[in-house]
C-alpha positions in Angstrom: -15.9 -69.2 43.6 -15.4 -65.8 42.0 -19.0 -65.4 41.0 -22.5 -67.0 41.0 -25.4 -66.3 38.7 -29.0 -67.1 39.7 -31.1 -66.5 36.6 -34.9 -66.9 36.5 -34.7 -69.2 39.5 -34.8 -67.2 42.7 -38.6 -67.2 42.7 -38.6 -71.0 42.7 -36.4 -71.4 45.8 -38.2 -72.9 48.8 -35.5 -71.8 51.2 -33.6 -68.8 49.6 -31.8 -67.9 52.9 -30.2 -71.4 53.0 -29.0 -70.9 49.4 -27.7 -67.5 50.1 -25.8 -68.7 53.2 -24.2 -71.5 51.2 -23.4 -69.1 48.4 -21.8 -66.7 50.9 -19.6 -69.5 52.2 -18.6 -70.6 48.7 -17.7 -67.1 47.4 -14.2 -65.7 47.9 -13.9 -62.3 49.6 -15.3 -59.7 47.2 -16.9 -62.5 45.2 -20.1 -61.5 43.3 -23.6 -62.8 43.2 -25.8 -61.8 40.3 -29.5 -62.4 40.5 -31.9 -61.7 37.6 -35.6 -62.6 37.8 -39.1 -61.5 36.8 -40.9 -58.6 38.5 -44.6 -58.9 39.3 -46.8 -58.1 36.3 -47.8 -54.5 36.1 -51.3 -55.5 35.1 -52.0 -56.8 38.6 -52.8 -60.3 37.1 -53.2 -62.6 40.1 -53.7 -65.9 38.3 -52.1 -68.8 40.2 -49.8 -69.6 37.2 -48.5 -66.0 37.3 -48.2 -65.7 41.0 -45.5 -68.3 41.4 -43.2 -67.1 38.6 -42.0 -63.8 39.8 -40.5 -62.0 42.9 -39.7 -58.4 43.7 -36.3 -56.9 43.6 -37.1 -55.3 47.0 -37.7 -58.7 48.6 -34.5 -60.2 47.2 -32.4 -57.2 48.2 -33.7 -57.5 51.7 -32.8 -61.2 51.7 -29.3 -60.4 50.4 -28.7 -57.7 53.1 -30.0 -60.1 55.8 -27.4 -62.6 54.6 -24.5 -60.0 54.8 -24.2 -59.3 51.1 -23.5 -55.7 49.9 -25.5 -54.4 47.0 -23.2 -53.2 44.2 -25.8 -52.5 41.5 -29.5 -52.8 41.0 -31.5 -52.4 37.8 -35.3 -52.4 38.4 -35.8 -52.7 34.6 -33.0 -54.9 33.3 -34.9 -56.5 30.5 -38.3 -55.5 29.2 -39.4 -57.9 26.5 -42.6 -57.3 24.5 -45.7 -57.6 26.6 -46.2 -57.0 30.3 -43.1 -58.7 31.6 -40.2 -56.8 33.3 -37.0 -58.4 34.6 -34.8 -56.9 37.3 -31.1 -57.5 38.1 -29.2 -57.2 41.4 -25.4 -57.5 41.7 -24.2 -58.2 45.2 -20.8 -58.8 46.8 -19.5 -60.7 49.7 -18.2 -57.9 51.9 
């Protein structure tokens, strides 16, 4: 594959490292992986329903580096819809 997009899903993965390893194998050299997901709420809301629907860009970047991806770009505030929600974006490459 030339590219893979994981949108609003990474936070749901029960074994993200397995997904990243399979993605690495499926990508051609210099292929790109784009991940976009929700950041934790700034309000510090720790309700159970909120806690399972976000992940940090820092945690995902660490996962990507561990699985040999190079980070090409990162936007800590990619989308900021009305309210407390912020979405981040990471573009990574198979080195």
